[in-house]
ZAVOGU-592395 format. One record per atom (N, C-alpha, C): chain; x, y, z; residue number from 1; atom name. Coordinates in steps of 0.2 Angstrom, whole numbers, padded with zeros to 4 digits, m for minus. Example, Ala and Ser with C-alpha at 12.3 -4.5 7.8 and 13.67 -1.06 7.14 Angstrom:
! residues 2
<pt rovo="A" c1="0066" c2="m0028" c3="0039" fivex="1" vexvex="N"/>
<pt rovo="A" c1="0062" c2="m0022" c3="0039" fivex="1" vexvex="CA"/>
<pt rovo="A" c1="0066" c2="m0016" c3="0039" fivex="1" vexvex="C"/>
<pt rovo="A" c1="0064" c2="m0011" c3="0035" fivex="2" vexvex="N"/>
<pt rovo="A" c1="0068" c2="m0005" c3="0036" fivex="2" vexvex="CA"/>
<pt rovo="A" c1="0064" c2="0000" c3="0039" fivex="2" vexvex="C"/>
This chain:
! residues 65
<pt rovo="A" c1="0742" c2="0550" c3="0493" fivex="1" vexvex="N"/>
<pt rovo="A" c1="0740" c2="0556" c3="0491" fivex="1" vexvex="CA"/>
<pt rovo="A" c1="0737" c2="0558" c3="0485" fivex="1" vexvex="C"/>
<pt rovo="A" c1="0739" c2="0552" c3="0479" fivex="2" vexvex="N"/>
<pt rovo="A" c1="0734" c2="0552" c3="0474" fivex="2" vexvex="CA"/>
<pt rovo="A" c1="0727" c2="0549" c3="0475" fivex="2" vexvex="C"/>
<pt rovo="A" c1="0725" c2="0544" c3="0482" fivex="3" vexvex="N"/>
<pt rovo="A" c1="0721" c2="0542" c3="0483" fivex="3" vexvex="CA"/>
<pt rovo="A" c1="0717" c2="0546" c3="0485" fivex="3" vexvex="C"/>
<pt rovo="A" c1="0719" c2="0552" c3="0490" fivex="4" vexvex="N"/>
<pt rovo="A" c1="0715" c2="0557" c3="0492" fivex="4" vexvex="CA"/>
<pt rovo="A" c1="0712" c2="0561" c3="0488" fivex="4" vexvex="C"/>
<pt rovo="A" c1="0715" c2="0565" c3="0483" fivex="5" vexvex="N"/>
<pt rovo="A" c1="0715" c2="0568" c3="0476" fivex="5" vexvex="CA"/>
<pt rovo="A" c1="0709" c2="0563" c3="0472" fivex="5" vexvex="C"/>
<pt rovo="A" c1="0710" c2="0558" c3="0472" fivex="6" vexvex="N"/>
<pt rovo="A" c1="0703" c2="0556" c3="0469" fivex="6" vexvex="CA"/>
<pt rovo="A" c1="0697" c2="0554" c3="0471" fivex="6" vexvex="C"/>
<pt rovo="A" c1="0698" c2="0553" c3="0478" fivex="7" vexvex="N"/>
<pt rovo="A" c1="0692" c2="0552" c3="0482" fivex="7" vexvex="CA"/>
<pt rovo="A" c1="0691" c2="0558" c3="0482" fivex="7" vexvex="C"/>
<pt rovo="A" c1="0692" c2="0564" c3="0483" fivex="8" vexvex="N"/>
<pt rovo="A" c1="0689" c2="0571" c3="0485" fivex="8" vexvex="CA"/>
<pt rovo="A" c1="0686" c2="0573" c3="0479" fivex="8" vexvex="C"/>
<pt rovo="A" c1="0689" c2="0571" c3="0473" fivex="9" vexvex="N"/>
<pt rovo="A" c1="0686" c2="0574" c3="0466" fivex="9" vexvex="CA"/>
<pt rovo="A" c1="0679" c2="0567" c3="0464" fivex="9" vexvex="C"/>
<pt rovo="A" c1="0680" c2="0562" c3="0467" fivex="10" vexvex="N"/>
<pt rovo="A" c1="0673" c2="0558" c3="0465" fivex="10" vexvex="CA"/>
<pt rovo="A" c1="0667" c2="0562" c3="0471" fivex="10" vexvex="C"/>
<pt rovo="A" c1="0669" c2="0563" c3="0475" fivex="11" vexvex="N"/>
<pt rovo="A" c1="0663" c2="0566" c3="0480" fivex="11" vexvex="CA"/>
<pt rovo="A" c1="0662" c2="0572" c3="0478" fivex="11" vexvex="C"/>
<pt rovo="A" c1="0667" c2="0578" c3="0474" fivex="12" vexvex="N"/>
<pt rovo="A" c1="0663" c2="0582" c3="0471" fivex="12" vexvex="CA"/>
<pt rovo="A" c1="0659" c2="0583" c3="0467" fivex="12" vexvex="C"/>
<pt rovo="A" c1="0662" c2="0577" c3="0461" fivex="13" vexvex="N"/>
<pt rovo="A" c1="0657" c2="0575" c3="0456" fivex="13" vexvex="CA"/>
<pt rovo="A" c1="0649" c2="0575" c3="0458" fivex="13" vexvex="C"/>
<pt rovo="A" c1="0650" c2="0570" c3="0463" fivex="14" vexvex="N"/>
<pt rovo="A" c1="0644" c2="0565" c3="0466" fivex="14" vexvex="CA"/>
<pt rovo="A" c1="0639" c2="0572" c3="0471" fivex="14" vexvex="C"/>
<pt rovo="A" c1="0642" c2="0575" c3="0474" fivex="15" vexvex="N"/>
<pt rovo="A" c1="0637" c2="0581" c3="0477" fivex="15" vexvex="CA"/>
<pt rovo="A" c1="0636" c2="0585" c3="0471" fivex="15" vexvex="C"/>
<pt rovo="A" c1="0640" c2="0588" c3="0466" fivex="16" vexvex="N"/>
<pt rovo="A" c1="0637" c2="0591" c3="0458" fivex="16" vexvex="CA"/>
<pt rovo="A" c1="0632" c2="0587" c3="0455" fivex="16" vexvex="C"/>
<pt rovo="A" c1="0632" c2="0583" c3="0455" fivex="17" vexvex="N"/>
<pt rovo="A" c1="0625" c2="0578" c3="0453" fivex="17" vexvex="CA"/>
<pt rovo="A" c1="0620" c2="0579" c3="0455" fivex="17" vexvex="C"/>
<pt rovo="A" c1="0619" c2="0578" c3="0463" fivex="18" vexvex="N"/>
<pt rovo="A" c1="0615" c2="0578" c3="0467" fivex="18" vexvex="CA"/>
<pt rovo="A" c1="0612" c2="0584" c3="0468" fivex="18" vexvex="C"/>
<pt rovo="A" c1="0617" c2="0590" c3="0467" fivex="19" vexvex="N"/>
<pt rovo="A" c1="0613" c2="0597" c3="0467" fivex="19" vexvex="CA"/>
<pt rovo="A" c1="0611" c2="0597" c3="0460" fivex="19" vexvex="C"/>
<pt rovo="A" c1="0612" c2="0597" c3="0455" fivex="20" vexvex="N"/>
<pt rovo="A" c1="0609" c2="0599" c3="0448" fivex="20" vexvex="CA"/>
<pt rovo="A" c1="0602" c2="0594" c3="0447" fivex="20" vexvex="C"/>
<pt rovo="A" c1="0602" c2="0588" c3="0450" fivex="21" vexvex="N"/>
<pt rovo="A" c1="0597" c2="0585" c3="0451" fivex="21" vexvex="CA"/>
<pt rovo="A" c1="0592" c2="0590" c3="0456" fivex="21" vexvex="C"/>
<pt rovo="A" c1="0592" c2="0590" c3="0462" fivex="22" vexvex="N"/>
<pt rovo="A" c1="0588" c2="0594" c3="0465" fivex="22" vexvex="CA"/>
<pt rovo="A" c1="0587" c2="0601" c3="0463" fivex="22" vexvex="C"/>
<pt rovo="A" c1="0589" c2="0604" c3="0458" fivex="23" vexvex="N"/>
<pt rovo="A" c1="0589" c2="0611" c3="0454" fivex="23" vexvex="CA"/>
<pt rovo="A" c1="0583" c2="0610" c3="0450" fivex="23" vexvex="C"/>
<pt rovo="A" c1="0582" c2="0602" c3="0446" fivex="24" vexvex="N"/>
<pt rovo="A" c1="0576" c2="0603" c3="0443" fivex="24" vexvex="CA"/>
<pt rovo="A" c1="0569" c2="0604" c3="0444" fivex="24" vexvex="C"/>
<pt rovo="A" c1="0564" c2="0605" c3="0440" fivex="25" vexvex="N"/>
<pt rovo="A" c1="0557" c2="0605" c3="0440" fivex="25" vexvex="CA"/>
<pt rovo="A" c1="0554" c2="0601" c3="0438" fivex="25" vexvex="C"/>
<pt rovo="A" c1="0551" c2="0595" c3="0440" fivex="26" vexvex="N"/>
<pt rovo="A" c1="0549" c2="0590" c3="0436" fivex="26" vexvex="CA"/>
<pt rovo="A" c1="0542" c2="0589" c3="0439" fivex="26" vexvex="C"/>
<pt rovo="A" c1="0536" c2="0590" c3="0437" fivex="27" vexvex="N"/>
<pt rovo="A" c1="0529" c2="0590" c3="0440" fivex="27" vexvex="CA"/>
<pt rovo="A" c1="0525" c2="0583" c3="0437" fivex="27" vexvex="C"/>
<pt rovo="A" c1="0524" c2="0578" c3="0440" fivex="28" vexvex="N"/>
<pt rovo="A" c1="0518" c2="0573" c3="0435" fivex="28" vexvex="CA"/>
<pt rovo="A" c1="0512" c2="0571" c3="0439" fivex="28" vexvex="C"/>
<pt rovo="A" c1="0507" c2="0575" c3="0437" fivex="29" vexvex="N"/>
<pt rovo="A" c1="0499" c2="0574" c3="0439" fivex="29" vexvex="CA"/>
<pt rovo="A" c1="0499" c2="0577" c3="0445" fivex="29" vexvex="C"/>
<pt rovo="A" c1="0503" c2="0583" c3="0446" fivex="30" vexvex="N"/>
<pt rovo="A" c1="0501" c2="0589" c3="0451" fivex="30" vexvex="CA"/>
<pt rovo="A" c1="0507" c2="0587" c3="0458" fivex="30" vexvex="C"/>
<pt rovo="A" c1="0511" c2="0581" c3="0455" fivex="31" vexvex="N"/>
<pt rovo="A" c1="0515" c2="0581" c3="0462" fivex="31" vexvex="CA"/>
<pt rovo="A" c1="0523" c2="0582" c3="0460" fivex="31" vexvex="C"/>
<pt rovo="A" c1="0525" c2="0586" c3="0462" fivex="32" vexvex="N"/>
<pt rovo="A" c1="0534" c2="0588" c3="0461" fivex="32" vexvex="CA"/>
<pt rovo="A" c1="0537" c2="0581" c3="0464" fivex="32" vexvex="C"/>
<pt rovo="A" c1="0542" c2="0579" c3="0458" fivex="33" vexvex="N"/>
<pt rovo="A" c1="0546" c2="0573" c3="0459" fivex="33" vexvex="CA"/>
<pt rovo="A" c1="0554" c2="0575" c3="0463" fivex="33" vexvex="C"/>
<pt rovo="A" c1="0554" c2="0572" c3="0466" fivex="34" vexvex="N"/>
<pt rovo="A" c1="0562" c2="0572" c3="0470" fivex="34" vexvex="CA"/>
<pt rovo="A" c1="0566" c2="0571" c3="0464" fivex="34" vexvex="C"/>
<pt rovo="A" c1="0572" c2="0572" c3="0468" fivex="35" vexvex="N"/>
<pt rovo="A" c1="0578" c2="0570" c3="0463" fivex="35" vexvex="CA"/>
<pt rovo="A" c1="0581" c2="0563" c3="0462" fivex="35" vexvex="C"/>
<pt rovo="A" c1="0577" c2="0560" c3="0466" fivex="36" vexvex="N"/>
<pt rovo="A" c1="0580" c2="0552" c3="0464" fivex="36" vexvex="CA"/>
<pt rovo="A" c1="0574" c2="0549" c3="0461" fivex="36" vexvex="C"/>
<pt rovo="A" c1="0569" c2="0551" c3="0461" fivex="37" vexvex="N"/>
<pt rovo="A" c1="0563" c2="0551" c3="0455" fivex="37" vexvex="CA"/>
<pt rovo="A" c1="0565" c2="0553" c3="0447" fivex="37" vexvex="C"/>
<pt rovo="A" c1="0567" c2="0559" c3="0449" fivex="38" vexvex="N"/>
<pt rovo="A" c1="0570" c2="0561" c3="0442" fivex="38" vexvex="CA"/>
<pt rovo="A" c1="0575" c2="0559" c3="0438" fivex="38" vexvex="C"/>
<pt rovo="A" c1="0580" c2="0555" c3="0442" fivex="39" vexvex="N"/>
<pt rovo="A" c1="0585" c2="0551" c3="0441" fivex="39" vexvex="CA"/>
<pt rovo="A" c1="0582" c2="0545" c3="0436" fivex="39" vexvex="C"/>
<pt rovo="A" c1="0577" c2="0542" c3="0439" fivex="40" vexvex="N"/>
<pt rovo="A" c1="0575" c2="0536" c3="0439" fivex="40" vexvex="CA"/>
<pt rovo="A" c1="0570" c2="0535" c3="0432" fivex="40" vexvex="C"/>
<pt rovo="A" c1="0567" c2="0543" c3="0430" fivex="41" vexvex="N"/>
<pt rovo="A" c1="0562" c2="0545" c3="0426" fivex="41" vexvex="CA"/>
<pt rovo="A" c1="0567" c2="0544" c3="0421" fivex="41" vexvex="C"/>
<pt rovo="A" c1="0573" c2="0548" c3="0420" fivex="42" vexvex="N"/>
<pt rovo="A" c1="0577" c2="0550" c3="0415" fivex="42" vexvex="CA"/>
<pt rovo="A" c1="0581" c2="0544" c3="0414" fivex="42" vexvex="C"/>
<pt rovo="A" c1="0581" c2="0537" c3="0420" fivex="43" vexvex="N"/>
<pt rovo="A" c1="0584" c2="0531" c3="0418" fivex="43" vexvex="CA"/>
<pt rovo="A" c1="0580" c2="0528" c3="0413" fivex="43" vexvex="C"/>
<pt rovo="A" c1="0573" c2="0526" c3="0414" fivex="44" vexvex="N"/>
<pt rovo="A" c1="0568" c2="0522" c3="0414" fivex="44" vexvex="CA"/>
<pt rovo="A" c1="0566" c2="0526" c3="0404" fivex="44" vexvex="C"/>
<pt rovo="A" c1="0567" c2="0532" c3="0402" fivex="45" vexvex="N"/>
<pt rovo="A" c1="0564" c2="0534" c3="0397" fivex="45" vexvex="CA"/>
<pt rovo="A" c1="0571" c2="0536" c3="0393" fivex="45" vexvex="C"/>
<pt rovo="A" c1="0576" c2="0532" c3="0394" fivex="46" vexvex="N"/>
<pt rovo="A" c1="0584" c2="0533" c3="0391" fivex="46" vexvex="CA"/>
<pt rovo="A" c1="0583" c2="0540" c3="0390" fivex="46" vexvex="C"/>
<pt rovo="A" c1="0583" c2="0547" c3="0394" fivex="47" vexvex="N"/>
<pt rovo="A" c1="0584" c2="0551" c3="0390" fivex="47" vexvex="CA"/>
<pt rovo="A" c1="0584" c2="0557" c3="0395" fivex="47" vexvex="C"/>
<pt rovo="A" c1="0584" c2="0561" c3="0395" fivex="48" vexvex="N"/>
<pt rovo="A" c1="0585" c2="0569" c3="0398" fivex="48" vexvex="CA"/>
<pt rovo="A" c1="0579" c2="0572" c3="0398" fivex="48" vexvex="C"/>
<pt rovo="A" c1="0574" c2="0570" c3="0405" fivex="49" vexvex="N"/>
<pt rovo="A" c1="0568" c2="0574" c3="0404" fivex="49" vexvex="CA"/>
<pt rovo="A" c1="0566" c2="0579" c3="0406" fivex="49" vexvex="C"/>
<pt rovo="A" c1="0565" c2="0584" c3="0402" fivex="50" vexvex="N"/>
<pt rovo="A" c1="0567" c2="0592" c3="0405" fivex="50" vexvex="CA"/>
<pt rovo="A" c1="0561" c2="0594" c3="0409" fivex="50" vexvex="C"/>
<pt rovo="A" c1="0563" c2="0598" c3="0413" fivex="51" vexvex="N"/>
<pt rovo="A" c1="0560" c2="0603" c3="0418" fivex="51" vexvex="CA"/>
<pt rovo="A" c1="0551" c2="0604" c3="0414" fivex="51" vexvex="C"/>
<pt rovo="A" c1="0548" c2="0605" c3="0417" fivex="52" vexvex="N"/>
<pt rovo="A" c1="0539" c2="0604" c3="0415" fivex="52" vexvex="CA"/>
<pt rovo="A" c1="0535" c2="0601" c3="0420" fivex="52" vexvex="C"/>
<pt rovo="A" c1="0529" c2="0602" c3="0418" fivex="53" vexvex="N"/>
<pt rovo="A" c1="0522" c2="0599" c3="0419" fivex="53" vexvex="CA"/>
<pt rovo="A" c1="0521" c2="0590" c3="0417" fivex="53" vexvex="C"/>
<pt rovo="A" c1="0518" c2="0589" c3="0419" fivex="54" vexvex="N"/>
<pt rovo="A" c1="0519" c2="0583" c3="0415" fivex="54" vexvex="CA"/>
<pt rovo="A" c1="0511" c2="0579" c3="0416" fivex="54" vexvex="C"/>
<pt rovo="A" c1="0507" c2="0576" c3="0412" fivex="55" vexvex="N"/>
<pt rovo="A" c1="0503" c2="0572" c3="0415" fivex="55" vexvex="CA"/>
<pt rovo="A" c1="0503" c2="0564" c3="0412" fivex="55" vexvex="C"/>
<pt rovo="A" c1="0499" c2="0561" c3="0414" fivex="56" vexvex="N"/>
<pt rovo="A" c1="0500" c2="0553" c3="0411" fivex="56" vexvex="CA"/>
<pt rovo="A" c1="0491" c2="0549" c3="0413" fivex="56" vexvex="C"/>
<pt rovo="A" c1="0490" c2="0546" c3="0409" fivex="57" vexvex="N"/>
<pt rovo="A" c1="0485" c2="0542" c3="0412" fivex="57" vexvex="CA"/>
<pt rovo="A" c1="0487" c2="0536" c3="0414" fivex="57" vexvex="C"/>
<pt rovo="A" c1="0487" c2="0534" c3="0419" fivex="58" vexvex="N"/>
<pt rovo="A" c1="0491" c2="0525" c3="0419" fivex="58" vexvex="CA"/>
<pt rovo="A" c1="0486" c2="0519" c3="0416" fivex="58" vexvex="C"/>
<pt rovo="A" c1="0478" c2="0520" c3="0415" fivex="59" vexvex="N"/>
<pt rovo="A" c1="0475" c2="0517" c3="0413" fivex="59" vexvex="CA"/>
<pt rovo="A" c1="0477" c2="0515" c3="0405" fivex="59" vexvex="C"/>
<pt rovo="A" c1="0477" c2="0520" c3="0403" fivex="60" vexvex="N"/>
<pt rovo="A" c1="0478" c2="0521" c3="0394" fivex="60" vexvex="CA"/>
<pt rovo="A" c1="0485" c2="0521" c3="0393" fivex="60" vexvex="C"/>
<pt rovo="A" c1="0489" c2="0524" c3="0396" fivex="61" vexvex="N"/>
<pt rovo="A" c1="0497" c2="0525" c3="0395" fivex="61" vexvex="CA"/>
<pt rovo="A" c1="0499" c2="0531" c3="0392" fivex="61" vexvex="C"/>
<pt rovo="A" c1="0491" c2="0536" c3="0390" fivex="62" vexvex="N"/>
<pt rovo="A" c1="0493" c2="0541" c3="0387" fivex="62" vexvex="CA"/>
<pt rovo="A" c1="0495" c2="0546" c3="0392" fivex="62" vexvex="C"/>
<pt rovo="A" c1="0499" c2="0552" c3="0387" fivex="63" vexvex="N"/>
<pt rovo="A" c1="0503" c2="0558" c3="0393" fivex="63" vexvex="CA"/>
<pt rovo="A" c1="0504" c2="0563" c3="0388" fivex="63" vexvex="C"/>
<pt rovo="A" c1="0507" c2="0567" c3="0391" fivex="64" vexvex="N"/>
<pt rovo="A" c1="0507" c2="0574" c3="0390" fivex="64" vexvex="CA"/>
<pt rovo="A" c1="0510" c2="0581" c3="0393" fivex="64" vexvex="C"/>
<pt rovo="A" c1="0510" c2="0587" c3="0390" fivex="65" vexvex="N"/>
<pt rovo="A" c1="0512" c2="0592" c3="0393" fivex="65" vexvex="CA"/>
<pt rovo="A" c1="0509" c2="0597" c3="0396" fivex="65" vexvex="C"/>
């Protein structure tokens, strides 16, 4: 019974995280990012990237809002 409760809690937490990511709105260079791309961006930037529209020049590394 404890295993079933723990499994249900984990599934609920995972679904909640996925749903929260799906509701985010992050656009880079005119392309809206999907949930996996947003999670990756958060991970590599070591922070929570707020919803918004961003641009980046891949040649120079310059970026902005």
